[in-house]
N, C-alpha and C positions, 0 to 999 in steps of 0.2 A: 844616452842619458845627458852631451853634454848639447846636444839640437834642441833637446826642449826644456833645457834649463831657465830660460829666458822668460820661458811660459810661464813657468813652474813660479819665479821670484813674481812676474807681475799680478799674479793670480793671489797669491799670499798679500802680497802687499797692499789688494785692495782689499783684503779681509780684515787685514791690520786696519787699515782706513776707517771700511765701515763700523769696526767695533768699538774705536776711542770714539766715532762718531756720535755713541749712547751714549746717555747720561748717566752719571757714576753707578746707580741705581738700577741699570738696565733693565727691568723685567713688564714685561707687560701684565697686569693684573690679569686672576685667576678668578672667570665667570663664579661666583658663588650660584648655586640655585636657589629657591628659595617658591615656597609654595605655602598658598592661604585658602583655606576651606571658608563657605558660608552659609551654613546653616538655615532654610528660611520654612517659614510651616505656613503659608499666608490661607490657607483656607483646614483647615485640620481634619474638621468633618468628613473631609472625601480621602482620609488616609493617607493624604502623599507628603514626604520632605521630597522639598528642591533645594538639590545641592549645585555648588559654583566653585571651582577649584581655577585658583590665580597661579598661573606655573610660571617663572621667569628666571631665566640664566638656563634656556633650553638651547642651546646653537645647532643641537643634531636636524638632520630632515625629517625626524618623525618621533613620536614618543607617543612609547606602549601604555597604556592604561589600565590598568586591573584590579579589579571587585574578588574577594575572596569567595571559596566555595564553602566553605565551615569556620565553625569561631571554635577556638583554643577553648579545652574544658569540657566542650560536647562535642563526643568522638564520633561525629555523621557528617557527611557532605551533604549542604542543603540546598546549594544552587542557587545564593543569594540574588546572581544576575537576572535569577526568572522576575524579579520584581523589579527590575529597572527598565525605564522608559524614555525617550524623547534625547538619547545621550547627543551631545553637537558642541561641536568647536568653532571660538572664534580667536580672529587677532586683536590685539587691545582698541584698535581701530574699526572693529567690528564686521570685521568681513568674514565669512564662514569660512572655516576650513573642511579641507577632506577629511573623512572618517572613512575606516574602512574595518568588519568586524571580523578578531582574527579566528576568536574562536570562542566558547560558552564564557568566557568571562572576561577578555582581551579585548582591549578597541586600537586602534592604532588611529592617531592625530598625526598628519603631516602638516610640517608646518614651517619649509624651506624659508628661511634668513626670516624665519620670523621666532627668533631666541622666546618671547614672549606670548603668551595665550590663554586664553580662558576656556575651562570644559565648564560643561553643565546640565546637569539630565535631573530625572527624580526617580523616585524609590518608593513607589506602593507599602507601607508596613501596617497591616492590618494583623500580626502574630502574637498577643500576647503572652510570653513565653518569657524565661530569663535569656535564652538565647538569641533570640531574635528580637524584631523592632516594632514598633506600633503606636499609633496616634488619632486620636478619634476629639472631639472637642472636649472632649475634658483633660489631657493630656496627652505629650509624649514621651518615648523611651524609645531611646536608641541603641545599638551594639556595634561598636564601628564597623565590626564585617561586613555588615548588613547596608552598612548607609556609606562608609567612606571608601572610594575607592583612593588607588596611590599611581605613582610614577611606574612602571616595572622594576624600572634599574635604577628606581633611588629612594627604596624602601627605610634605609636610615636617616632617611632627610626629614630633619624639622620643619615645625607648621604650625600655622596659626589657626586656629577657629575660633570664627567669631558664628555665634549663637545667637537666631531672630526671634524672639517667642512669637507666637501667636498673639494677636491683639487679643489685652485682657491676664495675660502670662504673666507672670512676673518672677518667678524662682526659674534658679538652674542651676541643677547639682551636678557635682562630676565631680572628681578624684584627678582630671587634669589641672594644672597649673594654673593660676591665673596671669593674663597681661594686660598689657594696659589696654582698658576702652571696657565698655558695659558691656557685660557676658562674654568677652574675649579670653582666649586659654590658649595655651600651648604644651604642645607633644614634642619631644625630642626623638620621635622616627614614628614610623608608621605603627611599628608592635605595639606603642605606647599608646598611642592614637586607638587604637583596634581593641585596644586592651584595657577602658575608659567609658564605661558605658554613661550614661547623659539620660538624665529624668530632668522634664521640661512643665511647669504647669504652675499650679498655684498649691503645691504640698506641703505640709508643717515638716519644718528643720528641727531635728532633738540635737541637744550636743554635749558631749562629754569629754572629760580624756582620761586616757588610760598609758599607761607605759611616759609618760612625758609628750605624747601625742596626742594633738587634737584629734579627736572624732566625732562624725556626725550622721546622723541617720535620719533619711528622705522619706516619709511615712507619706506613701500616696494611699488614698480613699481612705473611705469613715472604718476606726474601729474602737476596740472596748478595754487595750492595755492601757494603765495607767504610766503616764511618761514617765513619772520621779523613778517608779520602780523596774519601770522598762532600760531606762539607762541606769541605773546604779545597777542591775544587773548584767547588762550587756558589760560594762565595761569589768567587772569580775570577770566573763568570759574569758576577755581580749586580755587582762593579768594573766590570767591562769594559765590561759595558750602562750603567752611570750616567756614566759619559764619554761617549757619543754624545751625550747632551745637554747635562751635566755640573752638572746641580742636580737633585737629592735630593726627594721628595716626600713623601718617609717618616717616622713614627716609631717604626715595626715593622713586619716581613712576616710573613707565611705557605705555607709551601708545605704542602698535604697529598697526598700521596703514596699513590693505591691500587696496590697490587702485587696482581696477579692472574693468573689460567692465561693468560687473554689477555687484552691491553689494549691501549689505543692512545690518545693526544689530552689532551687540556689544554683549564682554561677560567678566561679573565681577569675576574680583581674587582679592586678597588679598592684595595685593601693585600693579596693572597693569589692563589693560582692551587690548581688541585684538577688534577694527574694522574698520569693513568691509564696503567700499564705493565705489559707481562707480567715477575713476580718474576725471571724466566728473563734480561733484557736484561742488566744487569750482566755475565752472565757472559764477554762477549766483544767485542774493543773496539769491534765497530759498532753492537752493543747498548749500549753504555754510551754510545757517542759519540752514538748517534737520542737516548738521555736528555736528554746535557745541549745537546742543540740544540731537544727539548721546555721543557726547564727555560730556555735561554735567549730561545726566541720567546715562554712564558709572561712570562718576568720583564721582556719590553721592553713587554709591554704594558700595564704603569705608567706607560711615558709615549706612546705612542702609541694611541694609543682610549680611555685612563682619563681622562686631559689632556689630549692632541693629538688631538681629534676632530673629523669630521664633524660640521655642525651637528643631523644628526638626530640623532645619536646621544648623544642626553640635553640638557635633563631626555630621559626616556622616558614615551612612551606603553604602555602595561603591556596597553591593551586591542587592539592590533592591531597593526600590522606596520608598522616604522619604514623609509622607506624612502632608499637611499641611492646612487649612484653612486659612491663612494669607500672601498669594502671592499677594491679592490685596491692601496690606500696602507695600511689601516683593519690587513690580516690577510696581503695579498701582501707590504710593504715589511717585517712584523713577522717575516717569513718568511727575507727576506734578511737581514736584519740577525741573525738567531739563527746565521747560518751565519757571518753574518761576526765575531759576535762570538766565537764558538769559535774565529777564525782568530785574531782582534787579545790572544785571552789564550792564544793558544798551543796549544791542544786540537790545532789540526790545522794541516798544513805547507799553505803554499803549492801546492806540487803537487796536496795533495789536497785543496786548498780551489778549485782551477782545473777541478779533475776533476768535482768535483759541480757548480763551476758550470754546465758540459759536458752535465752527465746532464742536465742542470735544462733546459738549451734544449732536447737532444735529447726530452726526454720532452713541451715543450710544440708544437714544431714537429711532431713525428711525429702531434698529436691533431687528428685530422680540425674541429672543433669550433673550433680555434684561428682558422680562415679566417670562419667562421661567426657568431661570438659574437665581442664585441668585451669589456675587459674592464670596462669602465664597464656594460654590460647584464649581464653577469655579473654584477657588483657588487648594481643592481637587482635583479635576478630569483632573489638567494639565495632569496626567501620563498618561491619558488615550482619553482627550481628545484635550485641548489646541495645542496639536503639531502633531496632528492627525487631521487636516480639510477634512471634505467632502464637497458637496454640500447640505446640510440639515443643515451645520455649525450653519449657517446665523438666520437660524429660532428656532435653538434649544437651542446655547450658548449665550454665554457674555465673550469677553477678561475682565480677573479681571489685566486686562494695563488699559485701557480705562476705567472701571465703577471704579478701584479704583482710577485712576484719577480725577475723579469726587466726590466721596469719600471725596478725600484728601480736594478738594475747599471748598464743601460742609460742611465738619468739621472745616478746619482753621477758615473758616468766623463766624462757629458756638463760635468758642473760643473765637476769636477776641471780636465778640458781647457780650461773658459772660463777658468776662474781664474789659470792655469798652475800650478797644484797647489797653491792655495791655502788651496782652498773646497770640501768635498765637499756629500755629501746628509745629512750630521751636520749640516751650518750651515743646513740648509732646517728639521728638526727643534728644534734649538735659535730657530730665529726664529718659528715656528709656536707654541713652548711660552711665549715670552717674549710675543707679540703677543694668542693667542686664550685661553690659558687661563691666564696669571698677572696680563695688565691685565684683559684684554675678560671674562672668565671665562664663555667662550662655544668653539662650536665654530666652523668656519672651510667655508668653500663651497669648490665645487669649482674658483670664479676667485679665491682668494683663496687656495687651495693653489698654483696656477702662479703666481701673483704673485709668491709667497714663492720661487719656484725662480728665477724670474726676478730678484727682488734678490738674491738670495746668489752666481746666473750673471753676473749684468752684460747679461744678454740673454734674451730669450722665444723660449719655444718654444712657441706653441701651435698651430703646424704638425705637430709631435711630435705635443701631445694630442689634437689634433682626428684624427688618422690612424689614430693605433697605440696612442691608447686609450680614443678616444666611435670609435675605427674599427679593421678588425683590418688594417691593414696591418704587415706583419712588420718587427720591431725590428734597424732597423743593427745588430750584434751585432759585425760586425767591425770596422765605422768607431771603435765607442766602445772596441771591446779593442784596438783599435789605436795611442790617445792613451795605453794604459799598455805598450807595449812587446810586446804579445801579440797571435796573429795563431791565427782560428780557421779548422779545416780540419774539411770535412764529406765526407764519403765513404758509399756504402751502407751501411744496418744488416744487409742479406742479401745474399747474390750469387745465391740462388736465387730462385724465380717465391714468387707467393702466389698464394691465393686470397682472400685479406683477409676471413677469417673465424677461431674460433677454439673448437674442440673441448672436449667434458669428460666423462671416463666419468663417469655416473651409477645406480650398482648395477647393472653391465654394460652399461648403454645409453649409444651416445656420440651425446652431443645438444649440436646446435649455442650454444652459450652469444653468440658477439657476431657478428658484421658488420659490416667497415669500410667508411665511406663511398666511393664511387668505385672500389671495389673488384670484382672478376671475380663474386664472391658477392652485392653489393648488387646489379651490373647483373643477372644471370642468379638472380637471384629465390627463394635462400637466405636460411630465414627463424629470428633465436632460436627457441629451441626445438625446430626441426627433428630428428627423432630419426634417424641414420643407419642404411639398414638392406645397402645396399651400395656399397662402391667399385670400383667399374669391372668389377661384377661378383659380387665376393667378401665375405662378411661384417666388418664392420669391428670391428679389436682396434686397443689404444694403439700399435702400433708400427707400423701399417699408417695411422694417424691420421697419426703423426708423419711417415713417409716421404709421406704427403701435400700434409702442407704446405712441404715442403722439393722439391716437385717443382720441375726446372727450365722456364724459362721457355719459354710455348707449349703445355705439358702438356693436351692433352686428357681431364678426369677429368666419364667422368661417375656421379651420386650417384643413386640410390633412396631418396627417405626416407619418414618416415611424420608427415604434418601434420593433427591433427582428427580421429584415425582412419584416415585414408586414405591411403594411397601413393600418390608422382608422381615423375616420373624429371628430374632435373634435370641437364643439360651446361654446363662451366661450364671454361675455359680458365685456365691461371694466367698473373699476368700478373709484371710485373716489381716487387719493392715498392719502392714510393716512401719509408718512411722512411729516415730518413739519423742519422748518427750524427756528433755533433760535440762537435770535440776541439781544447782549448786549449793552444798552447803560445807560450812566450816569444823572441822574437826574439834572435839571436845577438846582438847589439849595439845595443841601445838607445841612444836621444839623450837627454842631458839630463833634457830637457821629458818622454819617454818617462818616465823612473826617475823623475821628481818627481810625475809622476800614477800612478801605481806606488807609491809611499808613501804618497800619502796615501790611497787609496784602501781599502789592504789592510794599515797599518801596517808595521813593521818588520818585517824577515823571518825568520823562527823554523824 
């Protein structure tokens, strides 16, 4: 020990001298990475966006660059990398950098001793849906997930986005916050960028305020709606949706509306939505109401999904499926609230609301898949079934939208009854918002959702969830509606017999397009895509098929069909139609307790 003491002393002294030689605030400034996107579209008629990414402060030997494989809110792996072309990387001085593609959606850029570099690529965009991207000579629209890439290890890095519209285009609409510079915006993270679609062109922009927040409506395409009425009605929808949770998470909001020859659907985003509608939808009362339903659905997602969410739905893994049992809450209950919001806003009467609810029950209960797949299974399997419908889907599946809608109604009525009309489903969403979004900043688990319902209702519904949500037991509509002084009547949907099949005329050929589980056609061996050559010995036409579909119960039907180029004979017997129609009516003299539940559920009668 004494032998080495001198050496140790010398080393320690040197260390002290070196340390004292540094400035008092002796630090080496940490390199803060930066990211800037430039979105150009010099030849929009060719359907390409051109993207440049300027990355600064990346001192590693290499950086992996990714593009998502799916778009949040649309639960299907869509492989957006398939539309990427010409990926390359260069130093700030223009020298080419080595690029290696690691897998379907990841590029590795090697940039030793080059902390600053640029990536560029093109994206073919010619699919005009609410979940993809599109550009042509008239306008450009993009979802960030299908156009913008991101550095794999810096997903939470903020960025600047500069949009360079095509020649002659003067407007850019997005919920991203403006930054200094024309058509320049900023995103706090890739999640925000990916969740903020952009409309570019010469579209009309409408404006209104709701809940103290500015709202814009970017209307692409020709349409027949009255702008003043449209914005006034959207304002009512937004304000009624806000009343459900009672807290405003916004400082701005954007509706992007694509008015097309054919259209339908919407996709929610953090502070915006895209709606796709037929340009003539505003011309009829039913069409206009469907637009308001769609707007209410997507707007309510501001709370349910974007803030109140299952744990699996954020932060997102953009590389693969994000599984959850809870889409019946996220989407189904949003559908439930869309109709309820429009009732509370006065756009539909109580009678019309009950009629729509009865139709919803009719649709679900007449779907054979409702007795095969639970709402939870439908949610979990959305990735492999929900967006990949085939000829057997109605026999084996149920939509988490439609089933979740009805689960919402039944739960709402049960909570109102349990609390003697003091609370209802709104209070569950308020509790979830406060507990998991505001305080914990995370999603909820399946059990935590059930716990929230129990907390509000003052009783647990474990058996209900186990059998009717995670199982396929029929919902007890009659009891739930009875709490509000309503009756549910059930009658045959069709008095005639049925073969349990449907047909279509395809260029003069009568073809089977569906076969219903356990029906005569199902059990008798009639297949989808069979071409009907003869019906009871005669050539078929649309009139004879209509008569066939209305055959009395017990009627014998002999078909000759062509399948795989060969003919075969099939004998069927018309069976009683198992489908039922569900109708909801108020009782003549509801009790005070029933009136309280009804008022809490639907709001004032208008």
